[in-house]
N, C-alpha and C positions, 0 to 999 in steps of 0.2 A: 690245206692239203692234209689229209690225215698220214699219218707216219704208220708203217707196217710193222704187225703186233701190238701198237697199244690203242687203246681204247679212247673215241673220241673226247667223252665225259670223264669227268672225274670217277675217283673210284667210290667214291660216296653216294647212297642212294638218290633218286630223284624223288623229290619232294614237291609240295605245293610253297612252302615257305623257302625254299633252299635250291633254285635253278643252277644249270653248268655256267660255272664263270664266263665261259666262252662265249656264249650267245645267253645273254641276260630275255626274261620276258619282259613285258609292259605291263605297269602295274593294276591297270584294269583287265587284263586277260587273266592273272595270277587271283584278280578278287571275284572274277567270273568264277575261274576252276573250283575255287575253296568255297564260295555259296552253293556253286551243283554238287559240291562232293559233300557238306555239310547236310544240305536238304535230303541226299542220298542216305545217308545214315539215320536222319532223324525218321523219314519214312521208312527203315528198317528195324526201329526200334520197337517192342514190344507194349508200349504204352501207345504209341502213336495208330501202329498198327490196331490195337485195339480197339481203340476209338473210333477207328475209319471202319469198323464192322470187318476186319480180317482178322484171322485167327494171329495171336502171338507168332513172330519167329516169321511173318511170309512176309514179301515185299508188295506191301499194298500202293499201288499208284505206280510200280513200278513195271521196264518195258522188260523185254527178255534178255537186252544185255544189261539189267541191273541198274540204269540209270534212270534219272526223271524223264517222261517225255517231254520233248519240244514245247507242246502246248500248255505243260504245267508249270514252265522255268516262271512264266510272271508271277503265278499265286504262289507257287511254290519257294520263292525266295523270301515267302512269310516265315519260312521251317529254318533257314538258315543260320539263324539266332544257337546260339551252345544250347544243349537239351537242358541246360537246367531253369531256360528260360519258356515256366510254361504256359505263359501266353500267348508265345507265338504257336505251340504247340494244338494248343486249344483251335487258334486260327486255321492252322493246315488242317486239322481236323477237320471242322467247318467248312472249310472249300471242300475237300475230298469227299464230305457227306452230301454236299449240295452236289458235286457233280454226281454222285450215283443216283440221286431222287430225280434230276434234271431228266437223266438217260433212261430212266422207270416212266416218265411221263410223257418223255419221248415215244417210247415203243406203245405207252399206251394209246396212245392219239393216233399213231398208226393204226395199232392194230382196228380202233374202231373205224377208223375212215376204208380199212380195206375192207371190210365185213359189212359195212352198208354198202358198199357198191359192188361186193357178191350178194349181198340179199335182192340187191336192185335186179341184177342181170338174171340171177337164177329165178327168181319170181316172177322176172316176165315174161321168159321163154316156159317155165312150167304153166303157166296160163295159156301162151300159146297152144303149146303141144297137148295138153289135155284137155283143150276146149271140147274133142267132141267128146271124150271121155263125161266129161261132165254133163256134156248136154243130153247123152245117154241117161243119164244119171239121173238128171231133172224129168226125163219121161216117165221112166222106172216110178220116180215116186208119185207124179201126179196119175200115173194108172192105177196104181194100188189104191188110192181115197182121193178124197178132196182137202185144200190143206195148202199153203204155201209150200213151195219149193225148195227153199234157204230158211233157216231157222238163226235169230240173232241174239246174243246173252250178253250181259255187263260183265266184263272181267278187268281182273286189273294187271298193272303193268307195272313199266319200272318207274320207281321212288313213289307207286301208290295213284297214281295216274289211271283211272280210268278209261276203257274204249269198247265197243262193241266188237264181238267176235264173230264169225260168219262159219256156218255149216249146214253141209245138207240135212235137211229136219231127218232124223231117225225114228222121230218118236209120234205116237198121235198127238192129235193139236193140243187139246187141254192139259199134256203132261205136268206144265206146271205146278197145275192146282192139285195134282195127287202125290205132289213133294213129301208134303208133311205127313201125308198117311205112311208111307214107304220110309219115312227117316230111320225109324226102329230097327229097318230089314237090312241093315248097310253090312254088305259083307267084309266092308275094311276093318271091323272091329277096331275103331278110333271114333274118335267125337271130332275130327276137324273136316273130313271129304265123306261123301259118299257113294259108294260104289254095290254094284249088283251084280252079279254072273247072269241070274235071268230076270233081268227087269221088263214086268209087265205092260210097260209102255211101250217098249219097242215094236214098230211094225215087222214084216216079212221083208223087206226092203231094210228097212233101218237093220236089221241083224246083220246083213251080208257087209253093210256100208260099214257097220261097226269094226267087225271081226276085221276087214283090213283097210282100216284107218279111211276109207272113201270119204266119209263124210267130213275129215280133213281140208278136203282139197281148197273149198274157198278161203283159206288161210292164207292163200300165196295172195291174195289182195289186201289182206293185212301187213303183210309182210311187206307189201309195194307201198303201203300209205307210210309206213316207216314205226307200226305201234307193237309189230313183233320182229323177230330177228328167225332165219331158217334155223341157226341152232340156241337154244338156253332153256330156263326153267319153263314148265308147262303154266299158261295164265291161270291165276286160281280166283276161285268167285269172291266177291265181295263178303259174303257169308262164313267162307272160310278165313277170308286173310285177318277176320276178328276174335277168331279163334287161334291165329298162329302167335307161338312166344319168340323171345327175341333172335334167336337162333334161325327160327325158319322165316321171320322178316327179314333176315338178309338176304332172302331169294329174289326181294325186289329192287335189289340193286342194279340189275342187268336188265336190258330187255326179254320179255318172255320168249319161248321159239317154238317151232312145229315139232323137234324134236330134241332128245336131252339123253343124258348119261343110261336115266333108269329105262329110259321110253326103249330101248337097244338091251336092257339090262333086265326084262322080268316085266315090264310098264305095272298095270294095277297090282299084280299079283305079288308085288314089292307094298311090305307097310308102308305109312307115309312119313315115320321118322328116319327110313332106310334109305326114301325118295330126295329128303331134305337133306340128308348129309349126300348122297350123291350130287345133287345141285349143287352143294358148297364147293365140293371139291372141284368142280368145273370152273365155278367162279376165280377160286382161286388160279388154275390152271391155263384158265381158257387160252386158245392160242389158233393161228389161223391152220395150222396141223390136222391138232384135233378137231376142230367145227368139220374138216373135210374126213375124217377116219369116222365122227358119230352117222354124217350124212350116208356115205358108204356104208354101216352098221344098219342105217334105217333102213334100208331095201329090204335082206334078207326077215328082220324083224317084222315086217308087216306084213311078208309074204306069208310068215309061219302062224302069223295069228295068235302066238301065247301072248295073255295077260288082255287081250283085247275085248275089255267086255265094256 
């Protein structure tokens, strides 16, 4: 029973090493509290925080209560040695770095799975909904002249893997044979890609298809096959890849896509180097939200016809 006016605890402060004489704590409890306290102090020290990727002075690996999360206590016991023990510090830093790396890997895997499912559903739906439009485009191409409705071409995908891309034919039948003659008349100004604002090989129907990117509709089939994605850098030609520098080759780290950042930011009007910069920005920041935003921006960009040739 506690007497009125007197504190139930001694006048000295409560500490891990000195407990109230009236209620001693078991040695196991004292040891657990001491290890948790030392682990918290070590994680707050500038040396460990800096080595774990957090700014000096921040609580790397701490929760909002300033303590080590329960899930970490098993490994955090490695950090409970005195601060002078650099081996314990190094093991603690390695544990936290591994935890951060595993979290990033899990997020990347989750994003890839989500993106693939989205590609499958959207591409299948687009092929069904746009089937009447594609039939009309095919009839228009056949009515204009003889030749195949579809045009296939070898492109380079993720990791340098080659595949056949499909498009509605927008040029004359022997357009490939005239490529060498027109190479020097490219409007791009660079040596990597070939672009002409007034390509003489385009047909009348083809000019309309190119302006509104309708010739790209068969590429939903490439998305369904897993060779392309809805969002990603545009697939280059093998002859273009041969001229890539180290920076441009980083575009091949992800699947090519139907649309990308520079497709909604000027398209062919942008110089090649700027296109590479935007593609690399996308690779660093890719997420489901960014993909949805780019797809939403694609519709007005296509309807405007800006940079489409």
